[in-house]
C-alpha positions in Angstrom: -1.3 -19.7 -2.7 0.8 -19.1 0.2 -0.8 -19.1 3.8 1.3 -17.1 6.7 0.3 -17.5 10.2 0.2 -14.0 12.4 3.2 -13.4 14.1 6.4 -11.3 13.6 7.7 -12.2 9.8 11.7 -12.7 10.3 13.7 -9.9 9.2 15.3 -10.6 5.6 18.4 -10.9 5.2 19.4 -7.6 4.3 17.8 -5.6 0.7 20.9 -3.4 -1.5 21.3 -0.1 0.6 24.5 1.7 0.8 24.8 4.6 -1.3 21.2 4.4 -3.3 19.1 7.0 -4.3 15.7 5.9 -4.3 14.1 9.4 -5.7 11.6 9.7 -3.0 13.1 13.5 -1.9 11.4 12.9 1.6 12.3 15.1 4.7 11.6 14.5 7.8 7.8 16.1 9.2 6.1 14.4 6.1 3.1 12.5 6.4 3.3 10.2 3.2 0.7 7.0 2.1 2.7 4.2 0.6 0.7 2.4 -2.1 1.7 -0.5 -3.5 0.9 -3.1 -6.3 1.7 -4.8 -9.6 -0.8 -1.9 -11.3 -0.7 -4.6 -14.0 -2.4 -2.4 -15.3 -3.0 0.7 -13.5 -7.1 2.1 -13.5 -9.3 5.0 -12.6 -9.5 2.0 -9.6 -5.9 3.1 -8.2 -6.4 6.7 -8.5 -9.3 6.4 -6.6 -7.7 5.2 -3.7 -4.9 7.4 -3.9 -6.5 10.6 -4.5 -8.9 9.7 -1.8 -6.4 8.7 0.8 -4.5 11.9 -0.7 -7.0 14.3 0.1 -8.6 12.5 3.7 -5.5 11.8 5.3 -3.8 15.3 4.4 -1.2 14.0 3.2 2.1 15.5 1.6 2.6 13.2 -0.9 1.3 9.3 -2.4 4.3 6.7 -3.1 3.3 4.2 -5.7 5.4 1.2 -4.6 5.0 -1.0 -8.2 6.2 -4.3 -7.0 8.2 -6.2 -9.2 6.5 -9.1 -8.6 3.7 -9.8 -6.6 4.5 -13.4 -4.8 1.1 -14.2 -4.4 0.4 -14.0 -8.1 1.7 -16.0 -10.8 4.7 -14.4 -13.0 3.0 -15.7 -16.4 0.4 -12.6 -15.6 2.1 -10.4 -14.9 3.6 -7.6 -17.4 7.0 -6.1 -17.5 7.7 -4.2 -15.2 8.7 -0.6 -17.4 4.9 -1.3 -18.6 3.0 -1.6 -15.5 5.5 1.7 -14.4 4.3 3.4 -17.0 0.8 2.6 -16.3 0.8 4.0 -13.2 2.5 6.8 -14.3 -0.7 7.7 -16.4 -2.7 7.7 -13.4 -1.0 9.1 -11.0 -1.3 12.1 -11.7 -0.3 15.6 -10.0 2.5 16.9 -8.0 1.6 14.9 -5.2 2.0 11.6 -6.9 5.3 9.6 -7.1 5.8 5.9 -9.4 8.3 4.4 -7.7 10.5 1.1 -8.3 12.3 1.1 -4.7 11.0 -2.3 -4.4 13.4 -3.6 -7.8 16.3 -0.7 -6.0 16.4 -2.6 -2.5 15.9 -6.0 -3.1 13.0 -6.7 -1.5 10.3 -8.7 -2.1 7.6 -8.8 0.8 5.6 -5.4 1.5 6.8 -6.3 5.3 10.7 -6.0 4.0 9.3 -3.0 1.6 8.1 -1.1 4.2 11.1 -1.5 7.2 13.6 -0.7 4.4 11.3 3.0 3.5 11.7 3.5 7.5 15.7 3.0 8.1 15.4 5.2 4.9 13.4 8.0 6.0 13.7 8.6 9.3 11.1 11.4 11.0 8.6 10.6 8.2 5.4 9.7 9.0 4.2 6.4 6.7 0.3 5.1 6.1 0.3 1.8 4.5 -2.5 2.4 2.0 -4.9 -0.1 0.3 -8.2 -0.6 -1.0 -10.9 -2.7 0.7 -10.9 -5.6 -1.8 -7.0 -5.9 -0.3 -8.0 -6.0 3.0 -10.2 -9.1 2.5 -6.9 -11.3 2.2 -4.5 -9.1 4.3 -4.2 -11.8 6.8 -2.4 -13.5 3.9 0.2 -11.7 3.6 3.8 -12.3 5.1 3.5 -10.5 8.3 0.7 -8.5 7.9 0.7 -7.7 12.2 3.8 -6.4 12.0 2.4 -4.3 9.1 -0.3 -3.2 11.3 2.3 -3.0 14.4 4.7 -0.7 12.1 2.7 2.0 10.9 -0.9 3.5 10.4 -2.9 1.9 7.5 -5.5 3.3 6.0 -8.5 0.9 4.1 -10.3 3.1 1.2 -13.5 1.6 0.0 -13.7 -0.6 -3.2 -17.1 -1.9 -5.1 -17.5 -5.1 -4.6 -16.0 -6.2 -1.2 -17.3 -3.9 1.8 -19.4 -5.8 3.3 -16.5 -8.9 3.7 -13.4 -6.3 4.4 -15.0 -4.8 7.5 -15.4 -8.4 8.7 -12.2 -9.1 7.5 -9.7 -11.1 9.8 -7.7 -8.3 10.0 -10.2 -6.1 10.6 -11.3 -8.3 13.8 -8.0 -8.7 15.1 -7.2 -4.9 15.5 -11.2 -3.9 15.8 -10.4 -2.0 19.2 -7.7 0.4 17.0 -10.0 1.3 14.5 -10.1 4.7 14.1 -13.1 7.3 13.2 -12.9 8.1 9.5 -13.9 11.6 11.3 -10.7 12.0 12.7 -8.5 10.5 9.9 -6.6 13.9 9.4 -5.1 12.7 12.7 -3.9 9.4 11.5 -0.4 9.8 9.7 0.7 11.5 13.1 -0.8 8.5 15.7 1.8 5.2 16.8 0.1 2.4 15.1 -2.0 -0.2 15.8 -3.9 2.5 14.5 -6.3 2.1 11.5 -8.9 3.8 9.4 -11.7 2.5 7.1 -12.6 5.3 4.4 -15.6 5.3 2.7 -16.2 7.7 -0.8 -17.6 7.2 -4.5 -17.2 3.9 -5.5 -15.0 3.4 -8.8 -15.7 -0.2 -10.3 -12.4 0.0 -12.4 -10.3 -3.2 -11.7 -7.1 -4.6 -13.4 -8.4 -8.0 -13.8 -11.2 -7.1 -15.6 -9.1 -4.9 -18.1 -6.6 -7.9 -18.6 -9.8 -10.0 -19.5 -10.5 -6.9 -22.2 -7.0 -8.0 -24.0 
């Protein structure tokens, strides 16, 4: 597994843009959660994270960014993109949930480059990066993780089995001074990064790993 040291991540050589239509329908002033993952497959736990963020952060929309291939995971373990898009669509319920293949459309691999591309294409939109607490544990291994923390607010939603570990995670310690109380979560999308919060909610034990093991 690659390990990326803290510090600025170099800019990608340039995602495809031009007249590309991303189908997201975003307008300036919107508060939008970005929920990335392989969704291999999607499950109730993913829906729990997305729906908790939608309600607690008072978002206009949550975009499920289905990764073409997680660079930290084995290719042979990942189902085809079309299958994972369909799986995510099953759990992204309601008009405020959008499933997108944006990364495939613009040709980005790393989350930090995807977020840069979204900000360039949608100035004036108030983005928040969303993740489960299980991802926060290893967030410091992501390429450009400090850039992500400084690029947009981050909301971490509690997941089973990672509560204590995630709050003691390197990223949580590194940005401890920028943590926002969950009581102020509705203000997070309008805050200047770095700013992050940790949201507790009734826990959902579903996981993609467990579902794949059942097959």
